[in-house]
PAZANU-679927 format. One line per 3 residues: their letters; for each residue x, y, z of C-alpha. Coordinates in steps of 0.02 Angstrom, whole numbers, plus 50000, padded with zeros to 5 digits. Layout:
a = X,Y,Z  ...
//
This chain:
mkp = 51495,49656,48954  51434,49667,49134  51255,49611,49173
tla = 51136,49754,49202  51038,49782,49361  50880,49773,49256
llf = 50922,49599,49191  50971,49528,49360  50827,49608,49454
sla = 50707,49544,49322  50769,49369,49358  50727,49397,49541
lgc = 50559,49481,49526  50501,49447,49349  50368,49325,49295
als = 50494,49223,49197  50579,49154,49353  50569,48963,49354
aqg = 50500,48860,49497  50676,48820,49555  50672,48990,49637
lkd = 50816,49082,49715  50949,48946,49694  50921,48946,49507
lqk = 50930,49136,49509  51094,49128,49604  51168,49007,49477
kas = 51115,49113,49330  51174,49276,49404  51341,49204,49464
gmv = 51371,49129,49294  51337,49294,49208  51456,49387,49323
kga = 51595,49257,49308  51575,49259,49121  51607,49446,49128
gta = 51778,49419,49204  51743,49438,49390  51708,49316,49531
tgf = 51578,49426,49613  51420,49333,49662  51289,49340,49801
tee = 51219,49226,49933  51038,49184,49965  51045,49292,50121
eaa = 51106,49440,50018  50969,49412,49891  50840,49409,50030
ral = 50908,49574,50096  50894,49648,49922  50714,49593,49909
kea = 50676,49671,50078  50753,49833,50014  50649,49826,49856
fsk = 50487,49803,49953  50540,49937,50076  50555,50058,49930
gte = 50385,50005,49864  50297,50029,50029  50382,50196,50059
wgv = 50314,50255,49892  50140,50191,49933  50140,50279,50101
amv = 50203,50440,50023  50066,50436,49891  49922,50419,50014
ske = 49994,50537,50144  50002,50693,50036  49857,50813,50013
ngy = 49730,50734,49897  49820,50567,49913  49651,50488,49942
fgn = 49529,50623,49891  49612,50655,49723  49636,50472,49676
pki = 49479,50387,49607  49556,50216,49644  49556,50243,49832
kip = 49443,50394,49865  49333,50355,50014  49145,50376,49981
fpp = 48997,50373,50099  48985,50207,50193  48877,50080,50099
daq = 48747,50085,50238  48732,50273,50216  48733,50289,50027
qve = 48544,50304,50028  48569,50448,50148  48684,50536,50026
srl = 48567,50506,49880  48416,50572,49974  48503,50726,50041
rsm = 48578,50770,49872  48405,50757,49795  48351,50885,49925
gmn = 48488,51007,49873  48610,50968,50014  48760,50936,49903
alc = 48877,51045,50004  48845,50947,50164  48877,50781,50077
dnv = 49032,50849,49991  49101,50908,50159  49079,50734,50232
vls = 49173,50650,50089  49314,50778,50088  49340,50772,50276
vnr = 49342,50582,50283  49476,50576,50148  49577,50709,50237
aae = 49573,50602,50393  49641,50454,50295  49781,50562,50225
dag = 49827,50616,50402  49840,50435,50459  49945,50375,50312
pqa = 50119,50411,50381  50090,50290,50525  50105,50145,50403
kai = 50288,50169,50364  50361,50102,50526  50236,49958,50531
flk = 50279,49905,50354  50466,49917,50383  50454,49811,50540
aiq = 50360,49675,50446  50482,49678,50301  50635,49669,50412
smt = 50556,49521,50503  50538,49427,50339  50627,49259,50339
lnd = 50735,49188,50201  50595,49067,50158  50471,49212,50150
aiq = 50586,49303,50027  50603,49149,49916  50415,49127,49911
lik = 50393,49310,49864  50515,49289,49720  50412,49146,49653
gge = 50244,49228,49692  50120,49325,49589  50122,49508,49541
qsg = 50068,49567,49714  50129,49426,49826  50228,49551,49929
tdy = 50074,49657,49959  49976,49502,50008  50114,49458,50131
lkk = 50102,49632,50208  49913,49623,50219  49925,49462,50317
str = 50061,49523,50433  50017,49707,50460  49831,49741,50433
tdl = 49782,49724,50616  49925,49837,50672  49882,49964,50538
vna = 49699,49972,50589  49748,49994,50771  49873,50131,50728
fkp = 49759,50221,50605  49599,50224,50707  49645,50352,50842
ivq = 49725,50465,50712  49572,50452,50601  49462,50494,50750
tsl = 49568,50646,50795  49576,50704,50616  49389,50683,50589
dkv = 49361,50796,50739  49492,50920,50680  49428,50941,50503
gat = 49247,50944,50556  49194,50774,50488  49117,50722,50652
rfw = 49009,50878,50652  48964,50858,50468  48924,50674,50495
tqt = 48814,50708,50646  48724,50846,50552  48701,50733,50401
met = 48631,50588,50501  48517,50699,50604  48450,50784,50448
ynk = 48415,50619,50363  48341,50533,50514  48214,50674,50534
ipl = 48140,50635,50363  47971,50550,50389  47962,50362,50359
vqk = 48147,50334,50325  48240,50193,50410  48359,50275,50532
vnp = 48545,50240,50505  48707,50297,50584  48857,50191,50530
dlv = 49019,50198,50628  49111,50330,50527  49279,50308,50615
dfa = 49286,50120,50587  49230,50138,50406  49356,50275,50368
tqk = 49495,50176,50452  49460,50015,50357  49447,50108,50191
avd = 49607,50204,50227  49701,50040,50253  49622,49965,50097
glf = 49678,50115,49995  49854,50103,50061  49868,49922,50007
tmv = 49800,49967,49836  49943,50090,49811  50074,49970,49878
aee = 50012,49835,49760  50023,49958,49616  50204,49995,49656
erk = 50246,49811,49676  50177,49775,49502  50282,49919,49436
irk = 50439,49849,49517  50408,49678,49442  50378,49749,49267
dpl = 50510,49886,49272  50659,49833,49378  50740,50004,49370
ars = 50587,50092,49438  50650,50082,49617  50838,50056,49620
sel = 50949,50059,49775  51131,50041,49825  51095,49872,49904
lkk = 51016,49807,49744  51163,49869,49643  51285,49784,49762
vfg = 51192,49618,49767  51152,49608,49583  51325,49659,49534
sn = 51401,49805,49440  51578,49810,49505
//
């Protein structure tokens, strides 16, 4: 009986992989295939390519999830609220019956994040394709979101730089800048309050990137627990079904 993709991929990405890493995986997988009556095996380089493909699929899913309408706004895990420095502003204005103004700010900020989301795809793919063999081996042996942590380290600065101008443009387009200015002006006119005016663009950008990584981590955990969740031709070829 031929080894299944699920079994072989679990050896690569599952928690049960021993500290010997990829070489041990290669021995086990090659032995299973030879025992099935074929000499098909795979090299470490091919395994690394398969891992890159797996993480590419995961990041594509994460980007797709945040980029659609309500990708941020409709997801409690990553919905962007008022900036911490302005939460007292929201509370005070809502107590004065200005719920609509506050709701417009929150909605428009999340729409801006959704507009920026697609920019992440190329940045993620570049980082994944630049991954070394050693990087891939370490990811195999890593924790449930080691791939996401790798991407955070290698792409966060680029993502922030790419997201910020789009967030700014989108905030202007959907009216967030106007709503924000109106909100801050209304609050700052209240007697005796401490005046505030956080940088909305920077806050929205940072939270948009945070939310993206949250979704990528979620998909990585899914891949590690359910190997068939994100299959591909490359994975089938490397982990053997011919």
